[in-house]
N, C-alpha and C positions, 0 to 999 in steps of 0.2 A: 669704753675702758681706755685709760691713759697709758702711754708707753712708759716703761720704768728706766730705760736706758742703762740699766745695770748699776745705778747709783745707789748708795746707802749712806746713812749718817755715821760719822766717826764718834764712838763713845768718848774718846779722850777730848775731842774739840767741842762737843755739843753739851750744853748745859742750860738749864732754865734759871733765869735770874729775875729778880724784881727790877723794874725799870728805875727805881731810886738808886740801886747799886750801880747801874750803868754797865755798858758792855762795849768792847772794841769792835769796829766794823769798818773794813777798808781804810784804815788809817785815822778814822774818826772815833771819838768816844761819845756815845749817845747816852744821855742821862736825863732823868726826870727831876726837875728843880722848880722851886717856886720863884716866880718873877719878883725881883726886888721892888718893894713899895706896894705890892698888891698881894692878895691871897690866892692868886691863880697859879696853877701848875702847868708847866709846858715841857715838852721834850726838847732838850738843848743838845746841840751838836758841837763838840769841842775837838781840838786836834789832840790825838794821843801823843804820848812821849816818844815813841819809837820814830815816827816820821821826822820830828824835830832833830833827834840825834843823827839820823841819816842825812838830813839836809846840812847839818853842821859838818859832817864828815865830807860831804861834797865840796863845801866851801873851803875846808881845810886842804883838800886835794888840789883845788884850783889856785890857792894862794900860799904856796910854800915860800918861806922867808928868803931863801937863797935862789929863787927862780930868776932866770934871765929872759923869760918870755916877754914878748911885746906887751906893754901895759894895755894898749887898746884892745888887743885880742883877748887878754885875760879879763878885762872889765866887761867886754861884750859877752863872753861866755858866762861869767858870773851873773850878769843881768838876765841872761836867758834861763839859767837854772833857777834863780830866785823868782823870776816872773812866772815860770811854769809851775813852781811849787805853790805860789800864792794863788795862781789861778785854780789849781786843783782844790785847794782848801778855802776858797772864797765864801763858801756857804756856812762855814763854821764860825763859832764865836772865837775869834782868833786874834784879837788886838794884841794881847800880851805875847803870843807866840810870834807874831809878825815883828813886834818891837824887839824881842830877844834876837831873832835872826838878823834883823837890820843892824843892830848894835854889834853883833858878833862879826858880821861881814865887814862892816866899816873898820873895826879895829884890826881885823886880819889884813886888810888892804893897807892900812896906815903902818902897821908893823912891818909889812913887806917893803913898803917904800922907805921907811926909816933904815932898814937894813941895807937896802940898795943904794940909797943916797944919804950917806952919813952926814 
């Protein structure tokens, strides 16, 4: 007999869905889709919308336009955040999400530098 540890499922959070609808799990969105160019179906792992929003919020916090922080320190910290985020989501189909975050971070840094050095 297995121990129960006093755990039970939450009715509000637990639901049964078909894999074609997809479901969120630990920041990923797992969905059943057909591979392009073939008739084969596979379980695809995408990045959910919420982690992208939180990564953008972290980038915003690191790159305020009127900041007087040392540029090297700010870029190092920004690199650490983005590298860690990309490492966590490296197994997802994430080309578009990575491109969005790259573009967003680039323009945040450019705008900060334009404000600092008119």
